[in-house]
C-alpha positions in Angstrom: 0.3 21.0 16.5 2.8 19.6 18.7 1.0 16.7 19.4 0.8 15.4 15.2 4.3 16.9 15.0 5.8 14.2 17.7 3.7 11.6 16.4 4.7 11.9 13.3 8.8 13.1 13.5 9.4 10.3 16.4 12.9 9.6 16.2 13.8 10.4 12.6 16.4 12.1 11.4 16.1 15.5 10.3 17.0 16.3 6.8 18.6 19.3 5.9 17.4 21.4 3.1 20.5 21.6 0.4 20.1 24.2 -2.4 18.7 23.7 -5.5 18.5 25.4 -8.6 15.2 28.3 -9.5 14.2 25.6 -11.9 14.4 22.0 -10.6 11.6 19.8 -8.9 13.5 17.8 -6.0 10.6 14.4 -6.1 10.3 11.9 -3.5 9.9 8.3 -4.3 8.5 4.9 -4.1 11.2 2.6 -5.6 7.9 0.5 -6.9 8.2 -0.4 -10.4 5.6 1.7 -11.8 7.5 4.8 -10.1 10.9 3.1 -12.2 9.2 3.9 -15.1 7.7 6.9 -15.0 11.7 8.4 -14.2 12.0 6.7 -17.9 9.3 8.4 -19.3 9.9 11.9 -17.9 12.0 13.1 -21.0 8.5 13.4 -22.2 7.4 16.2 -19.4 11.1 17.6 -20.6 10.2 18.2 -23.6 6.7 20.1 -22.7 8.1 21.6 -20.6 11.7 22.7 -21.3 12.3 25.6 -18.4 11.9 22.6 -16.1 14.5 20.1 -14.4 13.5 16.8 -12.4 15.7 15.6 -9.8 14.7 12.0 -8.2 15.2 10.9 -4.8 13.9 7.6 -5.0 13.9 5.5 -1.5 12.1 1.9 -0.4 8.9 1.9 1.7 9.9 2.3 4.7 12.8 4.8 4.0 9.8 7.1 2.1 8.0 7.8 4.6 10.7 8.8 7.2 12.2 10.8 5.2 9.1 12.4 4.2 7.2 12.5 7.1 10.2 14.6 8.7 11.0 17.0 5.9 7.4 17.8 6.1 6.4 18.3 9.7 9.9 20.5 10.0 9.1 21.8 6.9 12.6 22.0 5.9 11.5 22.5 2.4 13.8 19.6 0.8 11.1 18.2 -1.5 8.8 19.6 -4.4 6.7 16.8 -5.2 6.2 14.1 -2.4 4.6 10.6 -2.9 2.7 9.8 -0.5 -0.7 7.1 0.7 -3.9 8.3 1.8 -3.0 7.9 5.4 -0.9 11.4 5.3 -3.3 12.6 3.0 -6.0 14.1 5.3 -3.6 14.5 8.9 -0.7 16.6 6.6 -3.9 18.7 4.4 -5.2 19.1 8.4 -2.3 20.7 9.5 -1.4 22.8 6.3 1.9 20.7 5.5 0.2 20.5 1.5 -0.8 22.4 -1.6 -4.5 22.3 -2.3 -4.0 21.1 -5.6 -5.5 22.7 -9.4 -4.5 20.9 -12.1 -6.7 22.5 -14.6 -9.8 21.4 -16.2 -8.5 19.8 -18.3 -7.4 17.0 -15.5 -10.5 16.2 -15.5 -11.0 15.5 -11.5 -14.6 13.8 -12.4 -13.2 10.8 -13.8 -11.4 9.8 -10.6 -12.6 6.5 -8.6 -15.1 8.5 -6.1 -12.9 6.0 -3.3 -9.5 6.9 -4.2 -10.8 10.7 -5.3 -12.5 10.6 -1.6 -9.1 9.3 0.7 -6.9 12.3 -1.1 -9.0 14.8 -0.5 -9.7 17.3 2.7 -12.8 19.4 3.2 -14.1 18.9 -0.5 -10.4 20.3 -1.9 -8.0 17.3 -3.5 -4.4 17.7 -1.6 -3.1 14.9 -3.4 -3.5 13.3 -7.3 -3.6 9.2 -7.2 -0.4 7.7 -9.1 -1.9 4.4 -8.6 -4.8 3.1 -6.7 -4.9 -0.8 -5.4 -6.7 -2.8 -3.2 -4.8 -6.5 -2.3 -5.6 -9.5 -3.8 -4.9 -13.0 -3.9 -2.4 -14.0 -6.7 -1.6 -18.1 -7.3 -0.3 -20.5 -10.3 -2.5 -22.0 -11.9 -0.5 -24.9 -12.9 0.5 -25.7 -9.4 -2.8 -25.6 -8.0 -3.9 -28.1 -11.2 -1.2 -30.2 -10.3 -2.4 -30.4 -6.9 -6.1 -31.2 -7.6 -6.9 -27.6 -5.9 -9.8 -25.6 -7.6 -9.7 -21.8 -6.7 -13.6 -21.5 -4.7 -15.0 -17.4 -6.0 -14.5 -16.4 -2.3 -11.3 -18.4 -0.8 -10.8 -18.7 2.5 -8.3 -18.9 5.0 -8.9 -22.4 5.8 -8.6 -23.0 2.1 -5.2 -20.7 1.5 -3.8 -23.1 4.6 -4.7 -26.4 3.7 -3.8 -25.6 -0.3 -0.5 -23.9 0.9 0.4 -26.9 1.8 -0.2 -29.3 -1.1 2.1 -26.7 -3.4 4.7 -26.4 -1.0 7.9 -28.3 -2.5 11.1 -27.3 -0.7 12.8 -29.6 -2.4 11.9 -28.1 -6.0 12.1 -24.3 -4.3 8.2 -23.8 -4.5 6.5 -22.3 -1.2 3.1 -22.9 -1.2 2.6 -19.0 0.0 4.6 -15.4 0.6 3.4 -12.7 2.3 4.7 -9.6 3.8 7.0 -10.6 6.6 9.1 -7.0 6.8 8.3 -4.8 9.9 6.1 -1.6 9.1 2.6 0.2 8.9 2.5 0.1 6.1 4.9 -3.3 5.7 3.6 -6.3 7.3 0.6 -4.3 9.3 -1.0 -3.3 6.0 -1.4 -7.3 5.4 -1.8 -8.1 8.5 -4.1 -5.7 9.5 -6.9 -7.2 6.3 -6.5 -10.3 7.8 -7.0 -9.3 11.0 -10.1 -7.7 9.7 -11.5 -11.2 8.2 -12.0 -12.9 11.6 -13.2 -10.0 13.5 -11.0 -7.9 14.8 -10.0 -4.3 14.6 -7.5 -2.0 16.1 -9.3 -0.2 18.8 -13.1 -0.4 19.9 -15.1 2.9 20.6 -12.9 3.8 23.6 -9.9 3.8 21.8 -8.6 0.9 23.8 -6.5 -1.5 21.5 -7.9 -5.1 21.1 -4.8 -7.1 20.8 -5.4 -9.2 23.9 -9.1 -10.4 21.8 -9.1 -13.6 20.8 -9.8 -12.6 16.9 -5.9 -11.1 17.0 -4.7 -14.8 18.1 -6.1 -16.0 15.3 -5.1 -14.1 12.8 -1.6 -14.2 14.1 -1.2 -17.7 14.2 -2.8 -18.3 11.4 -0.7 -16.3 9.9 2.7 -17.8 11.8 2.3 -21.4 11.7 1.1 -20.9 7.9 4.7 -19.0 6.9 6.3 -20.9 9.2 5.2 -24.1 7.1 4.9 -23.5 4.3 6.6 -19.3 3.1 10.2 -18.9 1.7 13.0 -18.9 4.0 13.7 -15.2 5.6 10.3 -13.9 5.3 10.6 -12.1 8.2 12.3 -9.5 5.6 10.3 -9.6 3.0 8.4 -6.4 1.3 6.2 -5.7 -1.5 9.1 -5.8 -3.8 10.5 -9.2 -3.0 8.2 -11.5 -2.2 7.3 -9.8 -5.6 10.8 -11.0 -6.7 9.9 -14.4 -5.6 6.9 -14.7 -7.3 7.3 -13.9 -10.4 10.8 -16.3 -10.9 8.5 -18.9 -9.9 8.7 -19.7 -5.9 5.9 -18.9 -5.2 2.7 -20.8 -5.4 -0.1 -17.8 -3.8 0.5 -14.4 -3.2 -1.5 -11.9 -1.6 -0.8 -8.1 -1.6 -1.4 -5.1 -3.9 -3.3 -5.1 -7.0 -1.0 -3.3 -8.4 1.2 -6.7 -8.7 -1.2 -8.2 -11.0 0.4 -6.7 -14.2 3.7 -7.3 -13.1 3.1 -11.2 -12.6 0.9 -11.3 -15.7 4.0 -9.8 -17.5 6.1 -12.5 -19.6 9.2 -9.9 -19.7 9.3 -10.1 -16.5 7.5 -13.5 -15.0 8.9 -16.3 -15.5 4.7 -17.8 -14.9 2.9 -15.0 -16.8 1.1 -18.0 -18.4 0.3 -19.7 -15.3 -1.0 -17.2 -13.3 -4.6 -17.1 -11.9 -6.2 -14.4 -9.9 -9.0 -14.3 -6.7 -9.9 -11.7 -3.9 -8.3 -11.2 -0.3 -9.0 -14.3 1.9 -11.9 -14.3 4.5 -11.5 -15.5 7.5 -15.4 -15.6 9.3 -16.2 -12.7 7.4 -15.0 -10.6 4.0 -15.8 -7.2 5.4 -12.0 -4.7 4.8 -10.6 -8.2 4.0 -8.8 -6.2 1.6 -7.3 -3.0 1.9 -7.9 0.1 0.2 -4.7 2.6 -0.8 -3.0 4.8 -3.4 0.4 6.1 -4.2 -0.1 9.3 -4.6 1.7 13.2 -5.9 1.3 15.9 -3.0 3.4 19.7 -3.2 4.6 20.2 0.4 3.4 24.0 1.5 6.8 24.3 2.2 7.7 24.8 -1.4 8.8 27.3 -3.9 7.8 25.9 -6.9 4.5 25.4 -6.2 3.2 26.2 -10.3 5.6 23.6 -11.9 4.6 21.0 -9.5 1.2 21.2 -10.4 2.1 20.8 -14.1 4.7 17.6 -12.9 1.6 16.3 -11.2 -0.8 17.0 -13.7 1.8 15.2 -16.6 1.7 11.8 -14.5 -0.9 11.6 -12.8 -3.5 13.2 -16.2 -5.2 11.1 -18.8 -2.4 11.7 -21.4 0.0 9.9 -19.1 -1.6 6.4 -19.6 -1.7 6.5 -23.5 2.0 7.4 -23.6 2.4 4.2 -20.7 0.2 2.2 -23.1 2.4 3.3 -26.5 5.6 2.8 -24.2 5.0 -1.1 -22.7 1.1 -1.7 -24.0 -2.0 -0.9 -21.6 -1.6 -4.1 -19.3 1.3 -2.0 -17.5 -0.2 1.5 -17.4 -1.1 2.7 -13.7 -4.2 0.9 -12.5 -6.9 1.9 -10.2 -7.5 5.7 -10.7 -10.0 6.5 -13.0 -13.2 5.4 -14.4 -12.4 6.1 -18.1 -9.3 3.5 -17.7 -12.4 0.7 -16.8 -13.9 1.6 -19.8 -11.9 1.3 -22.1 -12.0 -2.3 -23.9 -8.2 -2.4 -24.7 -7.3 -1.3 -20.9 -10.1 -4.5 -20.0 -8.5 -7.2 -23.0 -5.2 -7.0 -22.0 -5.7 -6.8 -18.5 -7.7 -9.8 -17.2 -7.2 -8.4 -14.1 -8.9 -5.4 -14.1 -12.2 -6.7 -13.1 -11.1 -7.9 -10.2 -9.3 -4.4 -9.1 -12.1 -1.9 -9.0 -14.1 -4.4 -7.3 -11.7 -4.7 -4.8 -11.6 -1.2 -4.8 -14.8 -0.4 -4.6 -15.4 -3.6 -1.5 -13.1 -1.6 1.3 -14.9 0.4 3.1 -12.9 2.7 5.5 -15.7 3.9 7.3 -16.7 3.6 10.5 -18.9 0.7 10.6 -16.5 -0.5 7.3 -15.7 -3.3 10.1 -17.6 -6.4 11.2 -17.4 -4.1 14.4 -17.9 -0.5 14.8 -14.9 1.8 14.7 -13.9 5.0 16.7 -11.3 5.3 13.3 -11.5 5.9 9.4 -9.7 3.4 7.7 -8.8 -0.1 6.4 -5.7 -1.4 6.5 -4.3 1.9 9.4 -6.3 4.4 11.6 -5.9 7.5 10.4 -4.4 8.8 13.5 -1.2 10.9 13.7 0.2 8.4 16.5 -0.4 5.1 14.1 2.8 5.2 12.2 4.6 5.3 15.1 2.3 2.6 17.0 1.8 0.1 14.3 5.5 0.1 13.1 6.1 -1.0 16.9 3.9 -3.3 16.3 4.5 -5.0 13.3 8.6 -4.9 14.7 7.1 -7.6 17.0 4.7 -9.4 15.1 7.8 -10.1 12.4 9.8 -10.8 15.0 7.6 -13.8 15.8 8.3 -14.7 12.2 11.7 -15.0 12.5 11.5 -17.1 15.7 13.2 -14.3 17.9 9.5 -13.6 20.5 6.2 -16.1 20.6 2.5 -15.3 19.0 1.3 -14.7 22.3 4.1 -12.5 23.9 4.1 -10.8 20.3 0.7 -9.8 21.4 1.2 -8.7 24.2 3.9 -6.6 23.9 1.5 -5.3 21.2 -1.6 -4.4 23.6 1.3 -2.7 25.8 3.0 -0.6 23.7 -0.3 1.0 22.2 -1.7 1.1 25.3 1.2 3.3 26.5 1.2 5.9 23.5 -2.6 6.2 23.3 -2.4 7.3 27.3 -0.1 9.0 26.7 -1.8 11.0 23.3 -4.8 11.2 25.2 -6.7 9.1 23.9 -7.6 6.9 26.9 -7.2 7.5 30.6 
């Protein structure tokens, strides 16, 4: 317990819980577009549950993770509903920090996509309900490809992406061939870079839990990323995460963007995207292999065991992640904008398939990602595609992400960043008792 607590909390500041009303749920969530929409539509929940009010705490991704991790590990009890992901759920459930969910028969747990449901369960029980599920894919400008005489392959490779980025970059016109995450964080740049490294045969740890940043696979992946981004990426890329790159792509500044499949509805929405009519979709690029070149994730709603309002919190979770919520979004904003990647029934819905040209590719990406021990091209001792499901990973990967972000900003070399990553990861894994 002590090791888990220290590994998860790290240096995060203690959050002190203030007084809250008995009928008010405090919900911590991320500032992604789907969650902002959820807040806008929450009057529907209030009308159906007149005795319950909602207090929103909406934070940027890295800040959210720090706040909720500190709160739950210290049992501060500030939040009644947490937005967490596939990484946290089994670790926190094992510690007894989450309440197993009982959402009623009408919720239809059996309709949840198996990879998503599995990632949010522990010991056969569901501990978080998926708000949306995702993998990663390539989004690109078909008009820029046509202008450059390029055709997107069915299975693009990083060699092709590198060449294509160079051909479609037009810095004078403010168009950059490729936009990729550079902002440091285990769920920011390291989510992307880990899948890119997977595609070159890398892994975080070998079977003895020894890190492998000194190997040729990580070197190839990082050098390819840095060279491509410095040549054909936007300025200030070391500060760009999901939301920053989304804004760049929607504004017509990016020729290609590899990121979360959930972005597809935003970049193809004419109300939000200047390039909506020119967007194409393709699988995440392969390197020397296609195994786990795309990640697996779900932003999900969970109830901390410290909450005193479990029954009301379960009502909210059931509302926000149930079938009726998908219908609500469809009625208000169109089928293409419903939260994707959670329910089998959505991908059997002809209205959704007609409205969302990215639907089948999203489902294929989710199904192809394999978090198991044999999911990568070489066996690994950890569960997870773009993360290793151990408590220490959050702190380690954020520190590694800082090294790689510094290399992108030109503050250090690729070789030095990899050496630092190896040393700091070895130190922490030795301290935690994984290696001697």
